[in-house]
N, C-alpha and C positions, 0 to 999 in steps of 0.2 A: 131522491134518493132512487128510487126504481126507474124512474126514466134515466137517472144516470148508468146504472147498470148495465140497463136497457140497451143503450146507444154505444156503452163499451163491450156490451155482447155482440153486439152487429160487428163490428169495427173486425174483432177478431175471428168470428165468422166468416167475413169475407176475404179476411188474409189466410185464413186455415184453409177455404174453399176455392181458392181463385186456381182457374184456369193454367196448367203446364205447359201447353201445345203451343209449339214456335219454335223449340229446340230441344237438345237431348241433353241429355245428365250420365256421362258415362260412369261416374262413382258417385255410390250413398253411403254416406255413415251411417247406420243406427245406433241410438243408442239410448235409455230411458233411466230417469233419476223417481226416486218415489217421494210424494208428501203425503198427509197423514189428512183425510176427511172422516168428517162423521156421516154414516149410511145407519138410519134409523135410530137403536139408541146401541151401536156402535163405532170404533173409531178403527180407520181401516186406513192398511197401504193404496194411496192410489198410485199408479204407475202412470208417468208424465213422458210420451214418448217423444224424442225430439228427432229430426234428420234436416241434416246438414248437408249438402253437394255442392260440388263442383261443377260450374256451367262451363260445357263444351265445347264453346266457340273462344271461349277466354279466361276460363277455370276462376272466373270470380265465384266468392263461397255466398252459397244463399239459404237462407232456412226455408226448406220444400215444404215441411207440415209439421203435425203433430195432432194426440190423440191423447187419451185418460181412459184408463182400463186398472179393475183391481187387479189381476196377475197378467204375465207377459208372457199368457198360453198360443198356442200353436192359431186356434180359432180368431182368437183376438188381432194378434199379428199381421196372418191371413187378410182380416177385413182391411184391416188399417191398409198395409202394399196393397193392397184392391183399389181402394179408394184413393190412392195417389196415381195407379195408371189409369182409372177413372177421369181424374182430371186433367190427362196427359203427358203423364210420365213415359219415357222413353229415352230407348238406345242405352240403358243397363248395362252394364259388360261389367262391372266388379263392386260387391256391396262387400264394406267392413265392418264387423260388431263383435263380440266377444261370443262366446261360447253359449249359445242359451237353446236349449233342444226345439223349444215352440217357433224361436226365431229361425232358425235354420232351415224348421221346415217348410216353414211360410217362403221364405226366399227362392227356397228348389220349388215350391208352388208356384208363386207369381212371378219370379225373376230366374223363367228355365231358359237354360244356356248363358248366365251370368256366372262367374268366377266368385268365390264367398272366400275373403281374407281374416283371416279371425287376428283380433287385435293383439298386436303384440304385447303392450301391454298389462291386460288381464292376463295374459298367458305365464309372462311372468311373476304377476300375483300368486297364480294356481303354484306354479314354480317353488315359491317360497313358503306357502304352508305345504309342502311335502318335504325338505329340506330343514335340519337343525338353524337354529339362528345365528349362530357364529358361523355357517359355513355358507350361510345364504346369499350374499352379497358377493360373496367369489362364485357362485356356480351361475349366479344373473351374469355376472360379469363376461364369464366365459362363454355364455348362451349370446349375450349380445355379439360377441365375435363374428358370428353365422352372417348377420345381417351389414356388418362394415367391410363387406369384399368387395373387389374391384368390378364383379360383372356372375352373372349366373353359376357358370361353371364351379367358379370360385366358392360359390354360397353353398352347393350342395357337396362339393368336396370336405369343405369343412364342415358341414353338416355329418356328414359320416364320421368326420376322424373325430369328434367330441363324442357320438354317441360309444365310439370304441374307447374311449379315455376316460367317460363317464359310467361304463357299464359295472367294471369291478366296486369303485366306489359311491353310486348311486344310480343303484337298477331302475329304482323308479322314476327317476327324472330322466332315465334314457327310454324308458315305455313311455311315460310322456312324451318325449319328444318324436319316439317314432310314430305315433297315433296322431300328434299334432303335422307331421309333415307337410302332408299338402295344403291343410289349411295355414298355415304361417309363410308358407312360402309360395302362395298363391300369387304377392307380389313378383315372380320373375317374372312371369308371362303381362309386366308391365314396361315402360321403359325405365332402366334405372334411374334416369333423372327423379323419375317418381316414387320411387320407394320410400323415403324418409317420410313424405306426407300421406303413402296411403298404406302403413304396416299399423296404423293404430288406431284409435275412436279419438285420439288427441284432440284434433279441431272442435270436438264436441264438449270438451272437459269445462274448459271457461265458461262455457254455456249451463251447462247444469248446474254449476256451482253457483252462477246468476240465480237460477232459479230458486236454488236452496236457500241463498242468502236472503230472498224477500219474502218465500213461503215462512221461511223460519221464523221472522217476525207475526207472521199471521197464529205460528204453531199449529192449531188443527183447525179447516175449514169445516164449516157449518153443513156444508153438502156438499159430492162431487159438481153438481154444477158450477159450484164457486170460484174450484181451482182452474177449468182450461182459462175463466177471466183474466186471473193474475198472470198465468203462467203464460198464455197467450201474448199479454202485453210485453212482457218483456224478451220472446219471442219476435216482435215485432220490432222491437228496439235492437235486437242483433241484426235483425234482416238488414233494416234502415241503416245500422253504422258498416257492416258490411259493402251495401251498396254506395255509402255517400263514400267509404276510403277509399273507391276507384283502383284497388289493388288485386291481382291477381296472387294466386295461390301457387300457380306454378308458371314456370314461362310459357309462352306459346309451342316455340319448338317439342319440347316433349308430349306436349297435349297432340302436336299431329302422330307423332311416332304411337301414342297410342291409339288411336285411329287406324294403324297399318296392317294391314293381312296379318291371319294367323301363322302364315310363309315367311313371315317378313319379324317376328317375335315368336320364337321358340322355344319352349323350355326343355332341353337336352336332353334329360330324363325322362319327360314324357312321348319326347318323340320316337325315344326307343325303345318305349313301351308294347 
């Protein structure tokens, strides 16, 4: 059994530490799910960090890396993201994640110059926590109209109109929208054809669910070292599935637009600032 575990650990380590040089990764999705592991005499939640990326050359999805830690603190995220750069991660233009203080700070430190897109789905969940259950679906549906506009100018126009309309009935939601404006609308700096793919961390939802499905069978892991063994092989399977499917996450033409110059992809409001 020890030999089997050692072989499994070697496979996971080889996958986790593989070099990433030779291509660029314009969009990086970051997310984490929690599993329980025994540390000494205590049972603690351990964060399994998952990164899925879209390859610049052809937009095929790929599991870039993962790590395990007790908390999603800034030092943990910074160390993890630096390890990705050390392996050759480059060309990052946009990072999509939830609003986590430690993560956002780490992104600014490690991926200086890259834009951060706040996950729309997580933002909507935060909105639902601040409105009555009876009106929550209506408010969320109204906010979604911002992202259904035909272009950047229309997006910002609709945003300001909703802020005006909701100010009297839902002032707390208005404050949330205004504070999150630059973060949830960062996607406007990318080609519109990409918006649906980059406005949330949905590409990782299925991966996280599969990790949870497998780890829930175990329940509590005997120690943190055993967690990457199982989670790592789930990610290897997902990586191989995406690789074998030979399908792009987006078409080639929008990919070329993503690599256009800043002059060719300008956000009107930011340009006027």
